C-alpha atoms as one frame of an Amber mdcrd trajectory, in Angstrom:
protein
 -13.021 -10.820 -32.113 -13.062  -9.374 -28.612 -11.952  -5.790 -27.964  -8.670
  -5.483 -26.085  -8.256  -3.657 -22.861  -5.669  -1.117 -22.390  -4.044  -0.623
 -19.057  -1.802   2.227 -18.122   0.618   1.378 -15.320   2.076  -1.928 -14.245
   2.046  -1.381 -10.479  -0.158  -3.254  -7.983  -3.475  -2.089  -9.625  -2.492
  -2.410 -13.253  -0.692  -5.665 -12.744  -3.987  -7.045 -10.877  -6.392  -5.611
 -13.416  -4.599  -7.142 -16.227  -4.450 -10.611 -14.441  -8.370 -10.499 -14.004
  -9.396  -9.203 -17.235  -7.092 -11.782 -18.959  -8.510 -14.638 -16.781 -11.892
 -13.682 -18.050 -10.911 -14.203 -21.785 -10.129 -10.523 -22.539  -6.802  -9.711
 -24.302  -4.797  -6.907 -22.410  -2.242  -4.443 -23.535  -0.438  -3.471 -20.525
   1.607  -0.120 -21.133   4.519   0.421 -18.584   6.898   3.383 -18.931   9.605
   1.902 -16.737  12.568   1.411 -17.062  12.858   3.649 -20.184  11.171   6.364
 -17.919  12.127   6.080 -14.257  10.543   7.547 -11.076  12.056   8.659  -8.031
  10.870   5.809  -6.062  11.158   2.831  -8.418  14.539   0.958  -8.949  13.568
  -1.605 -11.597  11.428  -2.226 -14.529   9.589  -5.092 -12.821   5.817  -5.083
 -12.446   4.220  -4.567  -9.276   7.439  -3.204  -7.780   7.027  -2.188  -3.835
   8.571   1.118  -3.284   7.705   1.706   0.420   7.140  -0.956   3.096   7.300
  -4.558   2.208   4.062  -5.050   4.240   0.679  -5.925   3.247  -0.437  -5.233
   6.771  -2.619  -7.588   8.860  -3.529 -10.933   7.745  -6.333 -11.453  10.122
  -9.475 -12.022   8.046 -11.668 -12.085  11.073 -10.794  -9.207  13.281  -9.071
  -6.845  10.656 -10.327  -4.906   7.466  -7.267  -5.291   5.561  -7.166  -8.869
   6.416 -10.880  -9.248   5.224  -9.402  -7.488   1.877  -6.692 -10.334   1.804
  -9.458 -12.725   1.849 -11.684 -11.502  -0.616  -8.913 -10.954  -3.153  -7.733
 -14.665  -2.668 -11.430 -15.861  -3.276 -11.261 -13.831  -6.521  -8.034 -15.569
  -7.845  -5.771 -12.418  -7.204  -2.344 -12.643  -8.658  -0.752 -10.279  -6.021
  -1.867 -12.234  -3.262  -0.897 -15.472  -4.774   2.652 -13.850  -5.208   2.714
 -12.417  -1.763   1.777 -15.822  -0.371   4.451 -17.328  -2.289   7.112 -15.095
  -1.016   5.801 -14.417   2.406   8.087 -13.627   5.252   7.888 -14.236   8.825
   5.895 -11.131  10.323   3.597 -12.437  13.224   0.148 -11.614  12.316   1.034
  -9.424   9.403   1.795 -10.478   5.675   5.160  -9.360   4.859   6.699 -10.040
   1.373  10.292 -10.628   0.055   9.861  -7.587  -2.399  12.097  -8.496  -5.195
  10.994 -12.242  -5.899   7.484 -11.122  -5.332   7.711  -8.422  -8.386   9.619
 -10.835 -10.526   6.875 -13.649  -9.989   4.238 -11.154 -10.989   6.279  -9.783
 -14.156   6.647 -13.577 -15.284   3.207 -14.690 -14.733   1.872 -11.646 -16.692
   4.529 -11.702 -19.306   3.893 -15.212 -20.150   0.136 -15.053 -20.274  -0.961
 -15.668 -23.785  -3.569 -12.867 -23.469  -1.410 -10.236 -22.139   0.890  -7.908
 -24.280   3.361  -5.719 -22.078   4.000  -2.795 -24.229   6.896  -0.208 -23.018
   6.488   3.439 -23.253   4.748   6.358 -21.678   1.010   7.174 -22.323   0.956
  10.857 -22.184  -2.735  11.693 -23.218  -5.990  10.372 -22.059  -7.165   8.109
 -25.183 -10.367   9.082 -27.040 -11.547   5.725 -27.957 -11.287   2.075 -26.803
 -11.415   0.450 -23.366  -8.861   1.777 -20.818  -7.901   1.525 -17.252  -5.626
   4.180 -15.849  -3.670   2.654 -13.011  -0.684   5.049 -12.807  -0.273   5.287
  -9.040   1.199   7.999  -6.863   3.823   8.708  -9.437   1.734   9.548 -12.431
   4.031  10.871 -14.996   3.751  14.711 -15.184   2.257  14.787 -18.830  -0.423
  12.473 -18.067  -1.359  14.162 -14.848  -1.503  17.406 -16.898  -3.688  15.763
 -19.325  -5.968  14.334 -16.567  -6.194  17.741 -14.943  -7.038  19.310 -18.274
  -9.821  16.743 -18.720 -11.346  17.025 -15.167 -11.503  20.631 -15.213 -10.157
  20.606 -11.766  -6.800  20.348  -9.972  -6.077  16.765  -8.820  -5.640  16.578
  -5.273  -1.956  15.820  -3.969  -0.245  14.880  -0.657   3.640  13.839   0.224
   4.294  10.487   0.885   7.498   9.094   2.264   9.776   5.752   2.317  11.754
   4.213   5.066  15.274   3.217   5.167  16.533  -0.574   4.674  19.396  -1.721
   6.654  21.894  -4.849   6.026  21.430  -7.190   8.788  25.103  -7.921   9.354
  25.734  -4.382  10.210  23.294  -4.338  13.176  24.639  -4.794  16.656  23.058
  -7.730  18.314  24.826  -6.948  21.571  22.244  -4.235  21.850  19.378  -5.326
  19.551  17.264  -8.369  20.046  14.729 -10.410  18.184  11.198 -10.384  19.373
   7.513  -9.542  17.824   5.472  -7.228  19.918   3.491  -8.951  22.535   5.358
 -11.996  21.226   3.085 -12.255  18.252   3.565 -15.477  16.112   3.865 -18.990
  16.857   7.299 -20.068  15.622  10.890 -18.967  16.251  10.926 -17.925  12.779
   7.940 -15.353  13.589   9.911 -14.306  16.596  13.019 -13.348  14.455  10.940
 -11.485  12.125  11.394  -8.184  14.015  14.563  -6.680  15.682  14.301  -4.313
  18.527  16.518  -1.344  19.482  16.265   0.095  22.814  16.566   3.829  24.119
  16.835   5.262  27.549  15.422   8.684  28.229  18.706  10.713  27.567  19.274
   8.867  24.326  15.810   9.206  23.066  15.863  13.259  23.775  19.315  13.391
  22.059  17.647  11.611  19.101  14.833  13.964  18.818  17.154  17.011  19.062
  18.994  15.684  16.060  15.973  14.828  14.225  14.455  18.060  14.478  17.818
  19.976  13.756  18.650  17.636  10.436  18.850  19.209   7.127  15.521  18.098
   5.096  15.268  17.127   1.631  14.472  19.436  -1.163  11.312  18.647  -3.079
  11.953  17.177  -6.565  11.407  18.988  -9.864   8.238  20.692 -10.014   7.396
  20.141  -6.323   6.694  22.569  -3.775   5.140  22.393  -0.435   2.618  24.980
  -0.838   0.664  23.613   1.919   0.194  20.159   0.133  -0.398  17.872   3.286
   1.141  14.342   4.206  -0.782  11.317   4.439  -1.300  10.639   8.111  -0.815
   6.925   7.542   2.781   7.630   6.341   4.102  10.550   8.052   7.811  11.381
   8.122   9.144  10.641  11.474  10.547  14.279  11.778   7.206  15.673  10.987
   5.582  13.538  13.889   8.505  14.779  16.110   7.407  18.313  15.126   3.858
  17.505  16.513   5.441  16.957  20.082   8.652  15.302  21.623   6.596  12.384
  22.905   4.542  11.689  19.703   7.198   9.109  18.516   7.405   7.276  21.717
   3.875   6.792  21.380   3.851   5.899  17.818   6.461   3.700  15.809   8.828
   3.828  18.994   6.254   2.677  21.558   8.115   0.281  23.905   4.999  -1.554
  25.102   4.857  -5.447  24.721   8.666  -5.613  24.572  11.350  -7.063  27.028
  15.001  -6.417  26.379  16.742  -9.628  27.211  19.998  -7.983  27.486  18.661
  -5.978  30.446  15.145  -7.606  31.512  14.620  -5.400  34.567  15.104  -2.193
  32.687  12.257  -0.939  30.856  13.248   1.057  27.802  11.937   4.553  27.454
  11.537   3.925  23.596  12.095   1.114  21.216  12.975   1.230  17.173  11.658
  -1.907  15.623  12.955  -3.365  12.289  11.115  -5.658  10.228  12.823  -8.497
   8.173  12.617  -7.362   4.415  13.580 -10.360   2.545  13.486 -14.092   2.683
  17.216 -14.423   3.226  16.907 -12.267   6.442  19.847 -10.073   5.134  17.866
  -6.832   5.179  15.671  -5.256   7.365  13.341  -2.080   7.065  12.971   0.425
  10.054   9.278   0.166  10.796   7.344   3.471  10.577  10.518   5.536   9.778
   9.497   7.298   6.635  11.688  10.433   6.489  12.467  13.396   4.276  15.836
  14.052   5.759  18.664  14.385   3.454  21.010  11.451   2.918  24.051  12.542
   4.851  21.984  13.680   7.750  19.780  10.789   7.627  22.646   8.200   8.002
  24.236  10.458  10.957  20.822  10.667  12.994  19.735   6.928  12.313  23.206
   5.843  13.687  22.397   7.443  16.851  20.068   4.588  17.537  21.621   1.582
  19.803  22.458  -1.019  17.486  22.664   0.834  14.546  25.779   2.817  15.296
  27.473   0.802  12.297  24.568   0.399   9.940  24.889   0.002   6.302  21.954
   1.125   4.353  20.855  -0.788   1.498  18.503   2.020   0.567  17.848   5.553
   2.526  14.415   6.899   2.985  12.806   9.610   0.720   9.636  11.592  -0.050
   7.503  12.082  -3.305   4.487  13.726  -4.328   1.388  11.460  -4.447  -1.395
  12.548  -7.063  -4.895  11.423  -6.608  -8.437  12.266  -8.117 -11.258  13.852
  -6.341 -13.153  10.463  -7.099 -16.503  11.141  -5.251 -16.978  13.811  -8.070
 -15.239  12.385 -11.181 -15.734   8.505 -11.111 -19.037   6.549 -11.027 -19.232
   3.229  -9.202 -17.963   1.318 -11.902 -14.782   3.450 -11.674 -15.509   5.109
 -14.768 -14.606   8.782 -15.476 -17.955  10.350 -15.782 -16.607  12.648 -18.640
 -15.235   9.932 -20.675 -17.015   6.425 -19.834 -14.597   4.452 -21.634 -11.892
   5.242 -19.229 -11.699   3.791 -15.847  -9.513   4.271 -12.913  -7.787   2.092
 -10.434  -5.198   2.010  -7.740  -3.889   4.982  -5.615  -4.914   7.512  -7.999
  -8.603   6.646  -7.185  -7.823   7.872  -3.521  -7.274   4.595  -1.916  -3.853
   4.044   0.184  -1.880   0.993   0.398  -0.535  -1.830  -1.671  -3.660  -4.011
  -0.752  -6.143  -1.371  -1.441  -4.562  -0.484  -4.699  -4.652  -3.920  -5.995
  -8.014  -4.398  -4.771  -9.198  -1.639  -7.072  -7.358  -2.928  -9.886  -9.012
  -6.247  -9.242 -12.478  -4.801  -9.554 -11.491  -2.401 -12.317 -10.326  -5.087
 -14.468 -13.356  -7.429 -13.879 -15.819  -4.593 -14.311 -13.933  -3.599 -17.636
 -13.674  -7.155 -19.012 -17.379  -7.707 -17.996 -18.264  -4.856 -20.351 -16.170
  -5.665 -23.036 -17.955  -9.141 -22.910 -21.212  -7.841 -23.161 -21.942  -9.087
 -19.628 -22.262  -6.143 -17.371 -21.316  -6.403 -13.674 -22.469  -4.565 -10.665
 -20.126  -3.066  -8.272 -19.876  -5.465  -5.289 -22.137  -4.602  -2.207 -21.065
  -2.087   0.470 -20.981  -4.743   3.170 -17.711  -6.369   1.615 -14.423  -4.778
   2.056 -14.001  -3.877  -1.912 -17.473  -2.681  -1.915 -16.883  -0.483   1.016
 -13.774   1.062  -0.521 -15.409   1.550  -4.044 -18.510   3.118  -2.270 -16.373
   5.468  -0.107 -14.119   6.598  -2.940 -17.192   7.039  -5.718 -19.631   8.820
  -3.634 -19.751   7.807   0.282 -16.972  10.434   1.067 -17.496  14.211   1.437
 -15.954  15.543  -1.867 -14.678  18.922  -0.467 -12.522  16.972   2.296 -11.885
  13.835   0.337  -8.368  12.231   1.275  -6.577   8.989   0.601  -7.970   6.335
   2.823  -7.136   2.732   3.976  -9.753   0.145   4.128 -11.456   0.267   7.593
 -14.572  -0.806   9.413 -15.794   2.646   9.566 -16.407   2.407   5.763 -18.903
  -0.630   6.107 -22.565  -0.184   6.929 -23.079  -0.528  10.575 -23.710  -3.843
  11.930 -27.286  -4.263  13.663 -26.556  -4.882  17.364 -30.051  -5.320  18.378
 -30.408  -8.065  20.955 -27.434  -7.154  23.036 -24.374  -4.773  22.902 -21.447
  -6.349  21.125 -17.881  -6.102  22.094 -15.340  -5.164  19.685 -14.166  -8.479
  18.687 -17.844  -9.684  18.410 -18.653  -6.680  16.498 -15.529  -7.141  13.977
 -16.220 -10.792  13.662 -20.055  -9.664  12.491 -18.344  -7.292  10.043 -16.196
 -10.053   8.341 -18.742 -12.900   8.569 -21.364 -10.501   6.679 -18.653  -9.547
   4.273 -17.640 -12.990   3.339 -21.136 -14.258   2.686 -22.000 -11.136   0.605
 -18.585 -11.334  -1.313 -19.288 -15.048  -2.051 -22.748 -14.210  -3.300 -21.291
 -11.548  -5.655 -18.621 -13.865  -7.046 -21.459 -16.425  -7.576 -23.492 -14.250
  -9.346 -20.746 -13.339 -11.840 -20.057 -16.794 -12.422 -23.785 -17.436 -13.247
 -23.638 -14.619 -15.679 -20.652 -15.938 -17.418 -22.296 -19.010 -18.011
């Protein structure tokens, strides 16, 4: 009888790991503490619940590294990508997801799989035997986090992460806001209606920045103190960006470029707040790039200063939480195994990758690698020329351990392209990266199929 694979955590990584291992014929026990034990960010007990943005970012698999990661995952039969594609929302060149039916689909598919058993309850200690994947994500329970710190003999690194507010569409003033994707990305009217834009003139922007800087900020949650803990640069609270300079937001999430206000086509906005459709019904929109640590009362007051949002009703206000991750270059091998206890693998954000897609990708690999080991058919990590291989290489040895920080997938993690025979422009260079990666990924998948046979 095949030994079971135990997976701790039913987020993006744990759900994908469970699906991959079960698809290879390995029985899976998926341990999920929610809803009995909740977290600050989660709202349900569903698997793969989206707690921050509803975007999987760019779906361009020829010019973008995260789009390439989408492509690799689809080729490998990813449940997360299948559910995302099923519940995709118009978002120009991005892959945005209707979050509730997405997580419901993942939950239903896993709970109905004959080889997957979902067991409620918290795992508070690192197991001494068996095959395990720890995929507890940024909100690892305090008891398990302490057990990991005790085992690794070092403090887990941490940073603060934030989530953006969500607004009811029918509370947005369309006499001031307008539908348009930046640079009119997207081919259909539905694509163009994926984004709403709220313009600001200079006096309004300056008053908004003043209010943002003066607003009451949230207290950290129990056991969390700032203490010099950094923020992840890819998810900075808007007030932290404003503190770095009054123009920072205007050149970041509030940049006005690529947009024309049809209510005043001859007037160039000084800044624009953009909202992205958050569900299939189009009844909810999230404020793009507006992660925040303002207290709830102050948050509503400040955000209602945005033209078009003066009467906004909030389906969810923003918030902040602590994100814990391992110093993976020193603790994990290229099989994602804990060097001190090789029967335990780690996957997802706790390994030091950032983003839904990257987390699910690490779950995909951990599930496949663990299942192959259980079946007696060891599988090598994918080559670094692939998006997944580049992530694994970075997190388990390619990064400098002393300065290791969470990382999104990007072409800077890939082995350089040989540019002999002429200097390549950026588009040609990115296409060369993705062409090389796709060929390498297909070879890796084919080798696994031959091994399985």
